[in-house]
PDB file of N, CA, C, O and CB in Angstrom:
ATOM      1  N   MET A   1      12.954 -37.355  -2.833  1.00  0.00           N
ATOM      2  CA  MET A   1      12.366 -36.303  -3.097  1.00  0.00           C
ATOM      3  C   MET A   1      12.112 -35.830  -1.642  1.00  0.00           C
ATOM      4  O   MET A   1      11.917 -36.592  -0.695  1.00  0.00           O
ATOM      5  CB  MET A   1      11.204 -36.499  -4.029  1.00  0.00           C
ATOM      6  N   ASP A   2      12.141 -34.355  -1.577  1.00  0.00           N
ATOM      7  CA  ASP A   2      11.598 -33.846  -0.366  1.00  0.00           C
ATOM      8  C   ASP A   2      10.530 -32.832  -0.375  1.00  0.00           C
ATOM      9  O   ASP A   2      10.653 -32.120  -1.372  1.00  0.00           O
ATOM     10  CB  ASP A   2      12.584 -33.349   0.330  1.00  0.00           C
ATOM     11  N   LEU A   3       9.588 -32.519   0.318  1.00  0.00           N
ATOM     12  CA  LEU A   3       8.530 -31.609  -0.221  1.00  0.00           C
ATOM     13  C   LEU A   3       8.418 -30.766   1.251  1.00  0.00           C
ATOM     14  O   LEU A   3       7.317 -30.343   1.606  1.00  0.00           O
ATOM     15  CB  LEU A   3       6.945 -32.490  -0.864  1.00  0.00           C
ATOM     16  N   SER A   4       9.346 -30.600   1.889  1.00  0.00           N
ATOM     17  CA  SER A   4       9.333 -29.481   2.924  1.00  0.00           C
ATOM     18  C   SER A   4       8.933 -28.769   2.952  1.00  0.00           C
ATOM     19  O   SER A   4       8.981 -28.260   1.832  1.00  0.00           O
ATOM     20  CB  SER A   4       9.952 -28.990   3.242  1.00  0.00           C
ATOM     21  N   GLN A   5       8.105 -27.831   4.020  1.00  0.00           N
ATOM     22  CA  GLN A   5       7.595 -26.373   3.725  1.00  0.00           C
ATOM     23  C   GLN A   5       8.688 -25.501   3.566  1.00  0.00           C
ATOM     24  O   GLN A   5       9.787 -25.494   4.120  1.00  0.00           O
ATOM     25  CB  GLN A   5       6.700 -25.781   4.830  1.00  0.00           C
ATOM     26  N   VAL A   6       8.138 -24.686   2.617  1.00  0.00           N
ATOM     27  CA  VAL A   6       8.947 -23.385   2.148  1.00  0.00           C
ATOM     28  C   VAL A   6       7.865 -22.430   2.164  1.00  0.00           C
ATOM     29  O   VAL A   6       6.775 -22.436   1.593  1.00  0.00           O
ATOM     30  CB  VAL A   6       9.719 -23.450   0.603  1.00  0.00           C
ATOM     31  N   VAL A   7       8.708 -21.169   3.366  1.00  0.00           N
ATOM     32  CA  VAL A   7       7.982 -20.007   3.935  1.00  0.00           C
ATOM     33  C   VAL A   7       9.358 -18.701   3.258  1.00  0.00           C
ATOM     34  O   VAL A   7      10.502 -18.338   3.530  1.00  0.00           O
ATOM     35  CB  VAL A   7       7.718 -20.223   6.109  1.00  0.00           C
ATOM     36  N   LEU A   8       8.449 -18.464   2.435  1.00  0.00           N
ATOM     37  CA  LEU A   8       9.258 -17.309   1.780  1.00  0.00           C
ATOM     38  C   LEU A   8       8.467 -15.427   2.409  1.00  0.00           C
ATOM     39  O   LEU A   8       7.380 -14.861   2.292  1.00  0.00           O
ATOM     40  CB  LEU A   8       9.004 -17.676  -0.352  1.00  0.00           C
ATOM     41  N   ASP A   9       9.478 -15.184   2.893  1.00  0.00           N
ATOM     42  CA  ASP A   9       8.910 -13.408   3.318  1.00  0.00           C
ATOM     43  C   ASP A   9       9.109 -12.595   2.268  1.00  0.00           C
ATOM     44  O   ASP A   9      10.169 -12.928   1.738  1.00  0.00           O
ATOM     45  CB  ASP A   9       9.768 -12.541   4.603  1.00  0.00           C
ATOM     46  N   ILE A  10       8.614 -11.699   1.712  1.00  0.00           N
ATOM     47  CA  ILE A  10       8.495 -10.435   1.188  1.00  0.00           C
ATOM     48  C   ILE A  10       8.313  -9.082   1.359  1.00  0.00           C
ATOM     49  O   ILE A  10       7.183  -8.703   1.665  1.00  0.00           O
ATOM     50  CB  ILE A  10       7.987 -10.515   0.758  1.00  0.00           C
ATOM     51  N   THR A  11       9.347  -8.138   1.200  1.00  0.00           N
ATOM     52  CA  THR A  11       9.307  -6.903   1.913  1.00  0.00           C
ATOM     53  C   THR A  11       8.869  -5.893   0.538  1.00  0.00           C
ATOM     54  O   THR A  11       9.410  -6.025  -0.560  1.00  0.00           O
ATOM     55  CB  THR A  11      10.930  -6.533   2.771  1.00  0.00           C
ATOM     56  N   ALA A  12       7.964  -5.035   0.785  1.00  0.00           N
ATOM     57  CA  ALA A  12       7.637  -3.916  -0.833  1.00  0.00           C
ATOM     58  C   ALA A  12       7.519  -2.747  -0.578  1.00  0.00           C
ATOM     59  O   ALA A  12       6.689  -2.521   0.303  1.00  0.00           O
ATOM     60  CB  ALA A  12       6.247  -4.073  -1.743  1.00  0.00           C
ATOM     61  N   GLN A  13       7.961  -1.991  -0.949  1.00  0.00           N
ATOM     62  CA  GLN A  13       7.476  -0.604  -0.284  1.00  0.00           C
ATOM     63  C   GLN A  13       6.746   0.563  -1.564  1.00  0.00           C
ATOM     64  O   GLN A  13       7.169   0.781  -2.700  1.00  0.00           O
ATOM     65  CB  GLN A  13       9.082   0.197   0.525  1.00  0.00           C
ATOM     66  N   GLN A  14       5.799   1.026  -1.017  1.00  0.00           N
ATOM     67  CA  GLN A  14       5.359   1.561  -1.893  1.00  0.00           C
ATOM     68  C   GLN A  14       5.663   2.663  -2.531  1.00  0.00           C
ATOM     69  O   GLN A  14       6.841   2.855  -2.228  1.00  0.00           O
ATOM     70  CB  GLN A  14       4.580   1.588  -1.668  1.00  0.00           C
ATOM     71  N   GLY A  15       5.241   3.715  -3.402  1.00  0.00           N
ATOM     72  CA  GLY A  15       5.730   5.291  -3.604  1.00  0.00           C
ATOM     73  C   GLY A  15       6.470   5.026  -4.901  1.00  0.00           C
ATOM     74  O   GLY A  15       6.954   3.940  -5.217  1.00  0.00           O
ATOM     75  N   ALA A  16       6.504   6.218  -5.663  1.00  0.00           N
ATOM     76  CA  ALA A  16       6.923   6.943  -6.885  1.00  0.00           C
ATOM     77  C   ALA A  16       7.978   5.757  -7.299  1.00  0.00           C
ATOM     78  O   ALA A  16       8.876   5.308  -6.586  1.00  0.00           O
ATOM     79  CB  ALA A  16       7.610   8.648  -6.620  1.00  0.00           C
ATOM     80  N   GLY A  17       7.684   5.418  -8.457  1.00  0.00           N
ATOM     81  CA  GLY A  17       8.857   4.949  -9.226  1.00  0.00           C
ATOM     82  C   GLY A  17       9.457   3.791  -8.072  1.00  0.00           C
ATOM     83  O   GLY A  17      10.607   3.854  -7.639  1.00  0.00           O
ATOM     84  N   ASN A  18       8.691   2.972  -7.756  1.00  0.00           N
ATOM     85  CA  ASN A  18       8.369   1.550  -7.253  1.00  0.00           C
ATOM     86  C   ASN A  18       7.362   0.964  -8.134  1.00  0.00           C
ATOM     87  O   ASN A  18       6.217   0.511  -8.140  1.00  0.00           O
ATOM     88  CB  ASN A  18       7.829   1.520  -5.768  1.00  0.00           C
ATOM     89  N   LEU A  19       7.873   1.085  -8.507  1.00  0.00           N
ATOM     90  CA  LEU A  19       6.884  -0.166  -9.618  1.00  0.00           C
ATOM     91  C   LEU A  19       6.646  -1.188  -9.249  1.00  0.00           C
ATOM     92  O   LEU A  19       5.448  -1.469  -9.304  1.00  0.00           O
ATOM     93  CB  LEU A  19       7.382  -0.691 -10.863  1.00  0.00           C
ATOM     94  N   LEU A  20       7.497  -2.168  -8.745  1.00  0.00           N
ATOM     95  CA  LEU A  20       7.652  -3.584  -8.157  1.00  0.00           C
ATOM     96  C   LEU A  20       6.899  -3.458  -6.955  1.00  0.00           C
ATOM     97  O   LEU A  20       6.001  -4.228  -6.612  1.00  0.00           O
ATOM     98  CB  LEU A  20       9.183  -4.090  -7.862  1.00  0.00           C
ATOM     99  N   GLY A  21       7.344  -2.335  -6.249  1.00  0.00           N
ATOM    100  CA  GLY A  21       6.530  -2.272  -4.821  1.00  0.00           C
ATOM    101  C   GLY A  21       5.238  -2.348  -4.704  1.00  0.00           C
ATOM    102  O   GLY A  21       4.600  -2.990  -3.870  1.00  0.00           O
ATOM    103  N   ASN A  22       4.777  -1.547  -5.726  1.00  0.00           N
ATOM    104  CA  ASN A  22       3.737  -0.908  -5.761  1.00  0.00           C
ATOM    105  C   ASN A  22       2.811  -2.486  -6.326  1.00  0.00           C
ATOM    106  O   ASN A  22       1.682  -2.636  -5.859  1.00  0.00           O
ATOM    107  CB  ASN A  22       3.888   0.632  -6.776  1.00  0.00           C
ATOM    108  N   LEU A  23       3.427  -3.698  -7.423  1.00  0.00           N
ATOM    109  CA  LEU A  23       2.279  -4.229  -7.773  1.00  0.00           C
ATOM    110  C   LEU A  23       2.134  -5.097  -6.897  1.00  0.00           C
ATOM    111  O   LEU A  23       1.119  -5.793  -6.881  1.00  0.00           O
ATOM    112  CB  LEU A  23       2.153  -4.678  -8.982  1.00  0.00           C
ATOM    113  N   LEU A  24       3.303  -5.260  -5.817  1.00  0.00           N
ATOM    114  CA  LEU A  24       3.649  -7.012  -4.691  1.00  0.00           C
ATOM    115  C   LEU A  24       2.466  -6.448  -3.929  1.00  0.00           C
ATOM    116  O   LEU A  24       1.589  -7.265  -3.650  1.00  0.00           O
ATOM    117  CB  LEU A  24       5.633  -7.381  -3.369  1.00  0.00           C
ATOM    118  N   CYS A  25       2.207  -4.614  -3.366  1.00  0.00           N
ATOM    119  CA  CYS A  25       1.469  -4.463  -2.324  1.00  0.00           C
ATOM    120  C   CYS A  25      -0.373  -4.509  -2.505  1.00  0.00           C
ATOM    121  O   CYS A  25      -1.276  -4.618  -1.675  1.00  0.00           O
ATOM    122  CB  CYS A  25       2.033  -3.155  -1.815  1.00  0.00           C
ATOM    123  N   ALA A  26      -0.358  -4.350  -4.185  1.00  0.00           N
ATOM    124  CA  ALA A  26      -1.556  -4.136  -5.278  1.00  0.00           C
ATOM    125  C   ALA A  26      -2.002  -6.153  -4.781  1.00  0.00           C
ATOM    126  O   ALA A  26      -2.956  -6.776  -4.314  1.00  0.00           O
ATOM    127  CB  ALA A  26      -0.773  -3.555  -7.630  1.00  0.00           C
ATOM    128  N   VAL A  27      -0.843  -6.387  -5.187  1.00  0.00           N
ATOM    129  CA  VAL A  27      -1.878  -8.171  -5.072  1.00  0.00           C
ATOM    130  C   VAL A  27      -1.931  -8.410  -3.519  1.00  0.00           C
ATOM    131  O   VAL A  27      -2.682  -9.179  -2.919  1.00  0.00           O
ATOM    132  CB  VAL A  27      -0.839  -9.988  -5.936  1.00  0.00           C
ATOM    133  N   THR A  28      -1.099  -7.694  -3.075  1.00  0.00           N
ATOM    134  CA  THR A  28      -1.435  -8.570  -1.215  1.00  0.00           C
ATOM    135  C   THR A  28      -2.558  -7.864  -1.180  1.00  0.00           C
ATOM    136  O   THR A  28      -3.592  -8.430  -0.825  1.00  0.00           O
ATOM    137  CB  THR A  28      -0.235  -8.240   0.534  1.00  0.00           C
ATOM    138  N   GLY A  29      -2.568  -6.522  -1.534  1.00  0.00           N
ATOM    139  CA  GLY A  29      -4.538  -6.231  -0.760  1.00  0.00           C
ATOM    140  C   GLY A  29      -5.531  -6.885  -1.584  1.00  0.00           C
ATOM    141  O   GLY A  29      -6.698  -6.833  -1.196  1.00  0.00           O
ATOM    142  N   LEU A  30      -5.244  -7.520  -2.708  1.00  0.00           N
ATOM    143  CA  LEU A  30      -6.091  -8.551  -3.214  1.00  0.00           C
ATOM    144  C   LEU A  30      -6.439  -9.510  -2.763  1.00  0.00           C
ATOM    145  O   LEU A  30      -7.599  -9.923  -2.774  1.00  0.00           O
ATOM    146  CB  LEU A  30      -5.830  -8.943  -4.010  1.00  0.00           C
ATOM    147  N   LEU A  31      -5.330 -10.126  -2.202  1.00  0.00           N
ATOM    148  CA  LEU A  31      -5.558 -11.972  -1.066  1.00  0.00           C
ATOM    149  C   LEU A  31      -5.354 -11.316   0.291  1.00  0.00           C
ATOM    150  O   LEU A  31      -4.680 -12.034   1.030  1.00  0.00           O
ATOM    151  CB  LEU A  31      -3.903 -13.691  -1.287  1.00  0.00           C
ATOM    152  N   ASP A  32      -5.744 -10.137   0.853  1.00  0.00           N
ATOM    153  CA  ASP A  32      -5.893  -9.190   1.687  1.00  0.00           C
ATOM    154  C   ASP A  32      -7.627 -10.118   2.000  1.00  0.00           C
ATOM    155  O   ASP A  32      -7.965 -11.077   2.694  1.00  0.00           O
ATOM    156  CB  ASP A  32      -5.665  -7.334   0.954  1.00  0.00           C
ATOM    157  N   SER A  33      -8.408  -9.084   0.959  1.00  0.00           N
ATOM    158  CA  SER A  33      -9.802  -8.791   1.291  1.00  0.00           C
ATOM    159  C   SER A  33     -10.391  -9.788   0.287  1.00  0.00           C
ATOM    160  O   SER A  33     -10.006  -9.954  -0.870  1.00  0.00           O
ATOM    161  CB  SER A  33     -10.297  -7.156   1.112  1.00  0.00           C
ATOM    162  N   PRO A  34     -11.783 -10.677   1.166  1.00  0.00           N
ATOM    163  CA  PRO A  34     -12.393 -12.075   1.042  1.00  0.00           C
ATOM    164  C   PRO A  34     -12.987 -11.516  -0.372  1.00  0.00           C
ATOM    165  O   PRO A  34     -13.439 -10.371  -0.391  1.00  0.00           O
ATOM    166  CB  PRO A  34     -13.610 -12.712   2.420  1.00  0.00           C
ATOM    167  N   GLY A  35     -12.993 -12.411  -1.704  1.00  0.00           N
ATOM    168  CA  GLY A  35     -13.576 -12.110  -2.835  1.00  0.00           C
ATOM    169  C   GLY A  35     -12.676 -10.824  -3.564  1.00  0.00           C
ATOM    170  O   GLY A  35     -13.244 -10.155  -4.428  1.00  0.00           O
ATOM    171  N   GLY A  36     -11.645 -10.595  -3.286  1.00  0.00           N
ATOM    172  CA  GLY A  36     -11.019  -9.659  -3.913  1.00  0.00           C
ATOM    173  C   GLY A  36     -10.290 -10.273  -5.686  1.00  0.00           C
ATOM    174  O   GLY A  36     -10.513  -9.776  -6.790  1.00  0.00           O
ATOM    175  N   LEU A  37      -9.437 -11.446  -5.347  1.00  0.00           N
ATOM    176  CA  LEU A  37      -8.860 -11.429  -6.676  1.00  0.00           C
ATOM    177  C   LEU A  37      -9.768 -12.054  -7.311  1.00  0.00           C
ATOM    178  O   LEU A  37      -9.334 -11.973  -8.460  1.00  0.00           O
ATOM    179  CB  LEU A  37      -7.552 -11.998  -6.886  1.00  0.00           C
ATOM    180  N   SER A  38     -11.024 -12.800  -7.391  1.00  0.00           N
ATOM    181  CA  SER A  38     -12.058 -13.500  -7.980  1.00  0.00           C
ATOM    182  C   SER A  38     -13.009 -12.192  -8.292  1.00  0.00           C
ATOM    183  O   SER A  38     -13.617 -12.217  -9.362  1.00  0.00           O
ATOM    184  CB  SER A  38     -12.707 -14.744  -6.971  1.00  0.00           C
ATOM    185  N   ARG A  39     -13.184 -11.022  -7.408  1.00  0.00           N
ATOM    186  CA  ARG A  39     -13.635  -9.946  -8.177  1.00  0.00           C
ATOM    187  C   ARG A  39     -12.643  -9.403  -9.168  1.00  0.00           C
ATOM    188  O   ARG A  39     -13.140  -8.708 -10.054  1.00  0.00           O
ATOM    189  CB  ARG A  39     -14.048  -8.923  -7.312  1.00  0.00           C
ATOM    190  N   LEU A  40     -11.409  -9.571  -9.197  1.00  0.00           N
ATOM    191  CA  LEU A  40     -10.520  -8.716 -10.557  1.00  0.00           C
ATOM    192  C   LEU A  40     -10.923  -9.676 -11.677  1.00  0.00           C
ATOM    193  O   LEU A  40     -11.630  -9.462 -12.661  1.00  0.00           O
ATOM    194  CB  LEU A  40      -8.480  -8.610 -10.428  1.00  0.00           C
ATOM    195  N   LEU A  41     -10.297 -10.786 -11.282  1.00  0.00           N
ATOM    196  CA  LEU A  41     -10.329 -11.739 -12.221  1.00  0.00           C
ATOM    197  C   LEU A  41     -11.864 -11.337 -13.700  1.00  0.00           C
ATOM    198  O   LEU A  41     -11.825 -10.920 -14.857  1.00  0.00           O
ATOM    199  CB  LEU A  41     -10.559 -13.311 -11.093  1.00  0.00           C
ATOM    200  N   ASN A  42     -13.283 -11.882 -12.501  1.00  0.00           N
ATOM    201  CA  ASN A  42     -14.487 -11.237 -12.849  1.00  0.00           C
ATOM    202  C   ASN A  42     -14.213  -9.979 -14.077  1.00  0.00           C
ATOM    203  O   ASN A  42     -14.369 -10.160 -15.285  1.00  0.00           O
ATOM    204  CB  ASN A  42     -15.111 -10.634 -11.397  1.00  0.00           C
ATOM    205  N   GLN A  43     -13.792  -8.751 -13.464  1.00  0.00           N
ATOM    206  CA  GLN A  43     -13.328  -7.617 -14.592  1.00  0.00           C
ATOM    207  C   GLN A  43     -12.511  -7.743 -15.649  1.00  0.00           C
ATOM    208  O   GLN A  43     -12.715  -7.221 -16.745  1.00  0.00           O
ATOM    209  CB  GLN A  43     -12.726  -6.653 -14.087  1.00  0.00           C
ATOM    210  N   ILE A  44     -11.809  -8.256 -15.430  1.00  0.00           N
ATOM    211  CA  ILE A  44     -10.516  -9.005 -16.732  1.00  0.00           C
ATOM    212  C   ILE A  44     -11.157  -9.512 -17.385  1.00  0.00           C
ATOM    213  O   ILE A  44     -10.717  -9.276 -18.510  1.00  0.00           O
ATOM    214  CB  ILE A  44      -9.334 -10.135 -16.455  1.00  0.00           C
ATOM    215  N   LEU A  45     -12.183 -10.255 -17.476  1.00  0.00           N
ATOM    216  CA  LEU A  45     -12.864 -11.694 -17.837  1.00  0.00           C
ATOM    217  C   LEU A  45     -14.365 -10.859 -18.752  1.00  0.00           C
ATOM    218  O   LEU A  45     -15.011 -11.190 -19.746  1.00  0.00           O
ATOM    219  CB  LEU A  45     -13.382 -12.915 -15.957  1.00  0.00           C
ATOM    220  N   GLY A  46     -14.425  -9.905 -17.988  1.00  0.00           N
ATOM    221  CA  GLY A  46     -15.631  -8.707 -18.533  1.00  0.00           C
ATOM    222  C   GLY A  46     -15.121  -7.711 -19.717  1.00  0.00           C
ATOM    223  O   GLY A  46     -15.985  -7.193 -20.423  1.00  0.00           O
ATOM    224  N   VAL A  47     -13.897  -7.458 -19.933  1.00  0.00           N
ATOM    225  CA  VAL A  47     -13.317  -6.773 -20.683  1.00  0.00           C
ATOM    226  C   VAL A  47     -12.683  -8.115 -21.732  1.00  0.00           C
ATOM    227  O   VAL A  47     -13.504  -8.178 -22.647  1.00  0.00           O
ATOM    228  CB  VAL A  47     -12.325  -5.736 -19.836  1.00  0.00           C
ATOM    229  N   LEU A  48     -12.284  -8.506 -21.820  1.00  0.00           N
ATOM    230  CA  LEU A  48     -12.178  -9.518 -22.948  1.00  0.00           C
ATOM    231  C   LEU A  48     -13.166 -10.094 -23.372  1.00  0.00           C
ATOM    232  O   LEU A  48     -13.001 -10.793 -24.372  1.00  0.00           O
ATOM    233  CB  LEU A  48     -11.455 -10.457 -22.740  1.00  0.00           C
ATOM    234  N   GLN A  49     -14.386 -10.014 -22.832  1.00  0.00           N
ATOM    235  CA  GLN A  49     -15.329 -10.864 -23.352  1.00  0.00           C
ATOM    236  C   GLN A  49     -15.977  -9.584 -24.611  1.00  0.00           C
ATOM    237  O   GLN A  49     -16.515  -9.764 -25.704  1.00  0.00           O
ATOM    238  CB  GLN A  49     -16.525 -11.544 -21.942  1.00  0.00           C
ATOM    239  N   GLY A  50     -15.628  -8.287 -23.852  1.00  0.00           N
ATOM    240  CA  GLY A  50     -16.000  -6.795 -24.910  1.00  0.00           C
ATOM    241  C   GLY A  50     -15.501  -6.797 -26.259  1.00  0.00           C
ATOM    242  O   GLY A  50     -16.019  -6.442 -27.318  1.00  0.00           O
ATOM    243  N   LEU A  51     -13.782  -7.535 -25.827  1.00  0.00           N
ATOM    244  CA  LEU A  51     -13.232  -7.160 -27.393  1.00  0.00           C
ATOM    245  C   LEU A  51     -13.674  -7.948 -28.385  1.00  0.00           C
ATOM    246  O   LEU A  51     -13.319  -7.738 -29.545  1.00  0.00           O
ATOM    247  CB  LEU A  51     -11.744  -7.241 -27.589  1.00  0.00           C
TER     248      LEU A  51
END
């Protein structure tokens, strides 16, 4: 079994009609800011608990 490191570079463009690009840019923004992803997950949990 080979467990070599894999590097994946993804380029995305934001803009009208670029749904996947907009989504990837938004996810990247969440990962760039400390606590961004956990803040989003807590918001989702709050909404789900209110249902």
